[in-house]
C-alpha positions as CSV (number, residue, x, y, z in Angstrom):
1,M,0.0,0.0,0.0
2,D,1.5,3.4,-1.0
3,V,1.8,6.4,1.3
4,Y,-1.4,8.0,0.0
5,S,-3.4,4.9,0.6
6,R,-2.1,4.4,4.1
7,V,-2.8,8.0,5.0
8,F,-6.3,7.8,3.5
9,A,-7.0,4.5,5.3
10,H,-6.0,6.2,8.6
11,V,-8.4,9.1,7.8
12,C,-11.2,6.6,7.0
13,T,-10.6,4.8,10.3
14,T,-10.8,8.1,12.2
15,I,-14.1,8.8,10.4
16,G,-15.5,5.4,11.1
17,Q,-14.7,5.8,14.9
18,S,-16.3,9.3,15.0
19,T,-19.7,10.7,15.9
20,N,-21.6,13.9,14.9
21,L,-20.7,13.5,11.2
22,A,-21.6,16.6,9.2
23,I,-21.3,17.3,5.5
24,L,-20.4,20.6,3.9
25,I,-21.2,20.5,0.2
26,D,-21.0,23.0,-2.6
27,G,-21.8,22.7,-6.3
28,T,-21.7,25.3,-9.0
29,T,-21.7,26.0,-12.7
30,D,-18.7,27.9,-14.0
31,R,-18.4,30.1,-17.2
32,K,-17.5,27.1,-19.3
33,Q,-20.6,25.2,-18.1
34,R,-18.6,22.8,-16.0
35,N,-20.3,21.5,-12.8
36,P,-17.8,20.9,-10.0
37,I,-19.0,19.5,-6.7
38,A,-16.9,19.6,-3.5
39,I,-17.6,17.7,-0.3
40,R,-16.0,18.1,3.1
41,L,-16.8,15.9,6.1
42,T,-16.4,16.9,9.7
43,G,-17.0,15.2,13.0
44,L,-15.9,14.4,16.6
45,D,-13.2,11.7,17.0
46,D,-13.1,9.3,20.0
47,K,-11.4,11.9,22.0
48,K,-14.1,14.5,21.2
49,K,-11.8,16.6,19.0
50,V,-13.1,18.1,15.9
51,W,-11.6,17.0,12.6
52,S,-12.5,18.2,9.1
53,Y,-11.4,16.6,5.8
54,P,-12.0,17.5,2.1
55,L,-12.9,14.1,0.8
56,R,-14.5,14.6,-2.7
57,F,-14.0,16.9,-5.6
58,C,-15.5,15.9,-8.9
59,E,-17.0,17.3,-12.1
60,R,-20.4,16.1,-13.2
61,V,-22.9,17.0,-16.0
62,N,-25.0,18.9,-13.4
63,H,-25.2,19.5,-9.7
64,T,-28.9,18.7,-9.0
65,S,-30.0,17.4,-5.7
66,E,-30.0,13.9,-7.0
67,T,-26.4,14.2,-8.3
68,Q,-25.2,15.7,-5.1
69,L,-26.8,12.9,-3.0
70,H,-25.2,10.3,-5.3
71,E,-21.8,11.9,-4.7
72,I,-22.4,11.8,-0.9
73,E,-23.3,8.1,-1.1
74,Q,-20.3,7.4,-3.3
75,M,-18.0,9.2,-0.8
76,L,-19.3,7.0,2.0
77,E,-18.8,3.8,-0.1
78,V,-15.1,4.8,-0.6
79,I,-14.7,5.4,3.1
80,N,-16.2,2.0,3.8
81,K,-14.0,0.3,1.3
82,F,-10.9,1.6,3.0
83,N,-12.4,0.8,6.4
84,K,-13.3,-2.9,5.6
85,G,-11.7,-5.1,8.2
86,G,-10.4,-2.1,10.1
87,Q,-11.3,-0.5,13.4
88,G,-13.9,1.9,12.0
89,R,-17.5,1.1,11.4
90,Q,-19.3,0.9,8.1
91,L,-21.1,4.1,7.4
92,S,-24.4,5.0,5.7
93,V,-26.4,8.2,5.2
94,V,-28.0,7.4,8.6
95,D,-24.7,8.4,10.2
96,I,-24.8,11.9,8.7
97,T,-26.3,14.1,11.4
98,A,-26.0,17.5,9.7
99,I,-25.5,19.1,6.3
100,V,-24.4,22.6,5.4
101,F,-24.8,24.2,2.0
102,D,-25.7,27.4,0.2
103,N,-29.2,28.9,0.8
104,T,-30.8,27.9,-2.5
105,G,-34.0,26.1,-3.2
106,G,-32.1,23.3,-4.9
107,N,-30.4,22.6,-1.5
108,T,-32.9,23.6,1.2
109,G,-36.1,22.3,-0.4
110,L,-37.7,19.6,1.7
111,T,-39.3,17.9,-1.3
112,E,-37.0,18.2,-4.4
113,G,-34.0,19.9,-2.7
114,L,-30.9,18.1,-1.4
115,A,-32.1,18.4,2.2
116,G,-35.3,16.6,1.3
117,K,-33.6,13.9,-0.7
118,L,-31.1,13.2,2.1
119,I,-33.8,13.1,4.7
120,E,-35.7,10.6,2.5
121,A,-32.6,8.5,1.9
122,R,-31.9,8.3,5.6
123,Q,-35.4,7.2,6.4
124,N,-35.3,4.5,3.8
125,K,-31.9,3.3,5.0
126,W,-33.1,3.3,8.6
127,K,-36.1,1.0,7.6
128,S,-33.9,-1.3,5.5
129,L,-31.6,-1.8,8.5
130,G,-34.6,-2.8,10.6
131,L,-33.8,-0.2,13.3
132,D,-36.5,0.6,15.9
133,G,-38.0,4.1,16.4
134,N,-37.5,7.0,14.1
135,V,-34.3,8.0,12.4
136,P,-32.5,10.9,14.3
137,E,-33.4,14.3,12.9
138,L,-31.0,15.8,10.3
139,V,-29.7,19.2,11.1
140,V,-30.0,21.4,8.0
141,Q,-27.9,24.6,8.0
142,G,-27.6,27.2,5.3
143,C,-24.1,28.6,4.8
144,E,-23.9,31.9,6.8
145,D,-21.1,33.1,4.6
146,H,-23.4,32.7,1.6
147,L,-26.1,34.7,3.3
148,I,-23.6,37.5,3.9
149,N,-22.8,37.5,0.2
150,L,-26.4,37.5,-0.7
151,M,-27.0,40.6,1.5
152,S,-24.3,42.4,-0.4
153,N,-25.8,41.3,-3.8
154,D,-29.3,42.5,-2.7
155,L,-27.9,45.9,-1.8
156,E,-26.3,46.2,-5.3
157,K,-29.5,45.2,-7.0
158,Y,-31.5,47.8,-5.0
159,L,-29.0,50.5,-5.8
160,F,-29.1,49.6,-9.5
161,K,-32.9,49.7,-9.7
162,T,-33.4,52.9,-7.7
163,S,-30.6,55.1,-8.8
164,P,-30.1,57.1,-12.1
165,N,-26.3,56.9,-11.6
166,V,-25.7,53.5,-13.1
167,T,-23.9,51.9,-16.0
168,K,-25.4,49.1,-18.0
169,T,-24.6,46.6,-15.3
170,K,-23.7,48.4,-12.0
171,H,-24.0,51.5,-9.9
172,Y,-21.4,54.2,-10.5
173,A,-20.0,53.7,-6.9
174,T,-19.4,50.0,-7.6
175,D,-17.8,50.8,-11.0
176,L,-15.6,53.4,-9.4
177,V,-14.5,51.1,-6.6
178,Q,-13.7,48.3,-9.0
179,F,-11.7,50.7,-11.2
180,L,-9.7,52.0,-8.2
181,I,-8.9,48.5,-6.9
182,N,-7.8,47.4,-10.4
183,K,-5.5,50.4,-10.8
184,V,-4.0,49.9,-7.4
185,G,-3.8,46.1,-7.8
186,M,-1.7,46.5,-11.0
187,K,0.9,48.4,-9.0
188,R,0.7,46.7,-5.6
189,R,4.4,47.1,-4.8
190,S,4.5,50.7,-5.8
191,F,1.3,51.5,-3.9
192,R,2.7,49.8,-0.7
193,H,5.9,51.9,-1.1
194,F,3.8,55.0,-1.6
195,M,1.7,54.3,1.5
196,S,4.8,53.6,3.6
197,L,5.9,57.2,3.0
198,F,2.9,58.1,5.2
199,N,3.8,55.4,7.7
200,I,0.8,53.3,6.6
201,T,2.0,49.7,6.2
202,K,-0.7,47.5,7.7
203,F,-3.4,47.0,5.1
204,A,-4.5,44.4,2.6
205,I,-5.5,45.3,-0.9
206,P,-8.9,43.5,-1.6
207,R,-9.2,41.2,-4.6
208,I,-12.2,41.3,-6.9
209,S,-14.1,38.0,-7.1
210,D,-17.0,37.2,-9.5
211,T,-18.3,34.6,-7.1
212,R,-18.2,36.5,-3.8
213,F,-20.5,39.4,-4.0
214,A,-19.3,40.9,-0.7
215,W,-16.1,41.9,-2.4
216,R,-17.9,45.1,-3.4
217,D,-18.5,46.2,0.2
218,I,-15.1,45.0,1.5
219,A,-13.3,46.8,-1.4
220,T,-15.5,49.9,-0.8
221,L,-14.4,50.0,2.9
222,F,-10.8,49.9,1.7
223,V,-11.4,52.7,-0.8
224,W,-13.3,54.8,1.7
225,K,-10.5,54.4,4.3
226,F,-7.7,55.4,1.9
227,L,-9.6,57.4,-0.7
228,Y,-7.4,60.5,-1.0
229,F,-4.2,58.4,-1.0
230,I,-5.6,56.2,-3.7
231,L,-6.7,59.1,-5.9
232,F,-3.4,60.9,-5.5
233,F,-1.5,57.7,-6.3
234,I,-3.5,56.9,-9.4
235,I,-3.3,60.4,-10.8
236,T,0.4,61.0,-10.1
237,V,1.9,57.5,-10.4
238,T,-0.2,55.5,-12.9
239,D,-1.1,56.3,-16.5
240,V,-4.7,57.5,-16.7
241,T,-6.5,57.6,-20.0
242,E,-9.2,60.2,-20.9
243,K,-11.9,57.4,-20.5
244,E,-10.5,56.4,-17.1
245,M,-10.5,60.1,-16.0
246,K,-14.2,60.2,-16.7
247,R,-14.7,57.3,-14.4
248,L,-12.7,59.1,-11.7
249,M,-15.0,62.0,-12.0
250,Y,-17.8,59.8,-10.6
251,I,-16.3,60.9,-7.2
252,L,-17.7,64.4,-7.7
253,K,-21.3,63.1,-7.6
254,P,-22.8,63.4,-4.1
255,E,-24.8,60.2,-4.4
256,V,-21.7,58.2,-5.4
257,V,-19.8,59.4,-2.4
258,G,-22.9,58.7,-0.2
259,V,-23.2,55.1,-1.6
260,I,-19.5,54.5,-1.0
261,A,-19.8,55.7,2.6
262,L,-23.0,53.6,3.1
263,R,-21.3,50.4,1.8
264,A,-18.2,51.1,3.9
265,V,-20.3,51.3,7.0
266,F,-22.3,48.2,5.9
267,A,-19.0,46.3,5.5
268,H,-17.4,47.6,8.7
269,D,-20.4,47.1,11.0
270,F,-22.2,44.1,9.5
271,L,-20.4,42.1,6.9
272,L,-16.9,41.8,8.4
273,P,-18.1,41.1,12.0
274,G,-20.4,38.4,10.5
275,M,-17.6,36.8,8.5
276,K,-15.3,36.9,11.5
277,K,-18.0,35.1,13.6
278,V,-18.5,32.5,10.9
279,N,-14.8,31.8,10.5
280,S,-14.2,31.6,14.2
281,I,-16.7,28.8,14.8
282,S,-14.9,25.9,16.6
283,S,-15.6,22.9,18.7
284,G,-15.9,25.0,21.8
């Protein structure tokens, strides 16, 4: 048995001896219409310590509730294969006590969603094993980080619908922040040196992400905090075209400044504290 197989067998034994098994699953469709699915399993070992392992990453023709349930069952089969004759028990969907996923109907729906499909599969397995009583209730938890990103996206949609200061796809404030972050990002080292001249060294330049809507607010907080430094740096250090200068002029619009201030407060007082809380969850 090679090193990988020995390590994975040890992981599977740990899983088979553990309780409170919970699945974290995410599926998406990218720009090339690929459908990757990622599954992480977590639980408590025999010493009541939390472990967490990324156990499955695959590409399928879709990521429907049926497909995701199939991948969960396939993951358990692989664990059982490595556990056969070992110290860990053979697992089934009955042993899954909780599931965490994005807050979409395809996940949370109790009829056609993954939650409903998993609950049904657990009930059927419980009956086939001839166990008494009712199958233990499955804890279904929507991803709080996903909720935070949805809050950010809803704010952008509201601004886009209610304001005259918009491009074809976004509010002027969002467009300006994205432009400023891109200009600074292309000269990160120069910008850090520039900021060090003012004894400002502890900061992180946000990155723009198409899949994490909250980048708008987090980047806006960065821009609001260092707005004058960023504007001065871009105008004096970088090459600014006439078209880009028109985008910079958005800053002269009171509503644009107001939205930047609003989103900065939103990020500082709501989004970042929420993200910090989510990322600090531990076994206690």
